[in-house]
N, C-alpha and C positions, 0 to 999 in steps of 0.2 A: 462260568463264563458261557457255557453252551446255550443258555437261554437268555443271556443278558446282552445289552448293547455295549460295545466297547466305548470308552471315553474318547474324546477328541485326541487327547495326547497319546493314546495307545495306537491310533490308526496310522498307516503309512501316509506320508506327505502331511503330517499333522501341522508342520510349521508353515505350510503354504497358505496363501490367501484363498478364500473360497473361489474367487473367479479364475484362479490359476490351477485348480485341482483337476486331475483326471475325473471324468464323469462318474465312474463307478465308485471311486473313493469319496467323491462329493456326496453321493447318495448314502454311503455308509455314515458319513459325518452327520447327515440329516436323520439318521436312524433306521435306514432300510437295511435289513439283513440279507434278503434274497436278491442277489445282484446278477442273476442269469436272465437275460431277456426272454428266454424260453420258459421261465417260471419254474417254481418248485415242482409242479406236476411232471414236467418233462425231465427234470433232474431225477426224480424218484423213479420214473419209468426207465431211464438210462441205467440207473444202478441196479434195478431189478433184472434188466436184460443182461447185465454184465456178470451176474451170478457170483456174488461176493462171499457168500457163506463159506467159511473154512479155506479161503484163498489168501495167498500172499498178495497184498494190494499196495500199489504205488499211486499216490495222488500228486500230480504235478501242479505246482503253484496253488495251494489250497486257499490262499487269501484269508478271509475272516474265519474259516473253519466250519462254515455252515454245512457244506457237503461232507466234510470229515465226520461230523456228528451222524449224518445219515449212513455213512459207510460203516462206522463203528457199530451202529445199531443193527447192522446186518451180520455181525459176528464174523469178520474175516479172521483168518488164522494169524496174520500179521498186518500191520498198517505202517507205512512210512510215507511222510509227506516231504517233498523237496521244494523248498521255498527260498528265493533269492533275497526277499525283503525281510529284514530281521524283525520289524514290527509285526508283519503278517505272520511270521513263523511263531512269534510269541502267542498270538491269538489262537492259532491252531493247536499249539502245545497245551494251552489251557483247556481246550475242548477235548482232546484225546486222552490227556492224563497219562496213566500208566498202561493204557491199552494200545499204545503205538508210540512212534517217535517222529520228530520233525527235524530234518537235517538241512543245513545251508547248502545250496547248490543251484546250478543253472539247469533250465529245462532241457538244454541241448547237451549238457555234460553233468549228469546227476551224480556221478561218482559211485553208482551202484554197480555190482558185478553183472556181467552178462548172464542171461538166463536166470535171473534171480526173483522175478515176480510172475504171477499168473495173470493179474489184471493191472493195467495202467489206466488212469482216469485223468482227463484234463478238460476243464470247462472255461470257455470264454477267454482263452489265452492265445491260442494259435491265430485267431482273428487279428490280434494286435501286432503280429510279426510280419516282417518282410517275407517274400517268397522263399528266399534262401534260408532264413531262420525257421520258417515253417518246416521245410524239408529236413533241416538238421534236427529239429525237435522230434519229428515223426521217426526219423532214423534212430534216434536215441531210445525212443519207446520200443521200437522193434528189437534193438540190441538187448535191452534189459528183460524183455518178455521171454518166457520159456516157449519152445515150439508148441503151438496150439493155444497159446495165451490170448488174452483179449484186450484190445485197446478201445476204450470208450471215450468219445469226445462229444462235447456240446458246444457248438460254434454257430456263428452268424453266417447265414447263407443268403445269397442274392437270387432272386427269382424273376424271370425264368432263366433257363440255361442259355437261351438265345439273346440275352440282354446285350446290347451293343457295348463295345469297349468304352465309348465316350460316356455312356450312361453309368457304367461302373465307376469311371473316374470321378464323375460328378458326385455320385453317392459317397465315395470315399472322402472327397473334399468336404462334403456336408457333415459327415461323421467327425472328421478331424476338428472342424470348427465347433461342433456341438459338444463333444466329449473330451476335447483336448488330448486326444490320442490318435496316432496315425493308424487307425483300424483299416485292415485290408480284407474284408470278407470275400469269399469265393462263391461261385455257383455250386449247386450240388454236383454237377459233372466235374468241376475243378477240384472239389473236395475228394471225390472218389479217386480221381487220378493221382492226387497227392498221396493218398494212402496206398493205392495199388502199386505205384512206382517204388514205394519203400518195401514192398513185399507182402503187404496185407491183402487179405480177401475180405470183401464187405459182406457182413452177415446180416445187418439190419440198419435201416435208415428211417427216421421219423421226423415229423415237422410240427411246429407250433408257431403261431404268429408272434412277432416281437411286439409285446404289449406291456413292457416293463412298468410303465407309469399309468396305464389305464386303470381306473378305479376298481373294476372287478378283479383284475389280475393282482393288484396291490393287496386287496382284501384276502384273496385266496392264498397269496404268498406269506403275508405277514400276520393275518388274523385281525379281529376287530380292534383290540386295544392298541396294538402296535401301529395299525393303520391310522387310528385317530391321532396318536402321538406324532407319527411321521407327517401327517397333513398339518397338524398344529405347528410343528417345527418349520416346515416349508413356508407357511404363512407368516410366521414370526420373523423369519430371515429374508422374506421376499425373494426366495431363490426358487427358480424352476428350471428343470432340465427337459430337453426335448429329444426325441428319437425320430429318426427319419422313417416315415412309413414305407418308403421305397425299399427298405431292407427288411421286409416283413418276415420271411421264414426264419426259423431258428432250427438248426439241424443237429440232432444227436446221432452219432454213428457208432456202430460196433464194428471194429475191424479185428479180424482174427489173424494172428501170426501164422503165416502159411509155409514156414519152413517144414521140411519133412518131420512128421509128428513122431513123438516118442511119449511113452506113458508119463503122465504127471503124478506126482506124489499125492 
């Protein structure tokens, strides 16, 4: 499964009409595997910065399992994915095989023990939550991380920090219309505050433009053959997705659990 496209029936929301599907799952139906608007390159940099080798790793909402494959390739000590969607969980299970496990659970209530992982990873899922849900998910990540552990996120950011509230509201409305999800991206300053309010210290922040469907990004993310197949499928179904250029930056952040440190195993 790790290098193959899931069939329509295996994907979340498989029974929905194309026009009613959330944007990321629509792209998956059309054959796109990399669904992070920051692109594969930014995800790979995020994982390198998180130092996964020989670490106990939690991935929150792994989706298609594309990032799970990259995590497993870095030889963590253990891997656990927590996924609320049974179809997505099955796809990730196919990817990790006997090198990890995927359990049903909510991002804000994983069911894992406190202080049980060294690295927690989440991509493009906090953006889709309300402010309260964002805070609950970040608090859960802090709870399950051991002191000194690392929380790596890859989320949509608004730019600049001084963007007026009315502009933020309009961008969010445009996103909701375009991708059928009530996305609520934050500015860099707001993302920082969300993490530090939960007790994290910010170790590193990076950016890449949101260019999910730009030809050069699609080619870099998917490779030549899959790009051709994706374009052909889009043309055949006459479906096209749009992303608001006003939401350009994509921000991966490494937050370090800042409770009093104790030695890690």
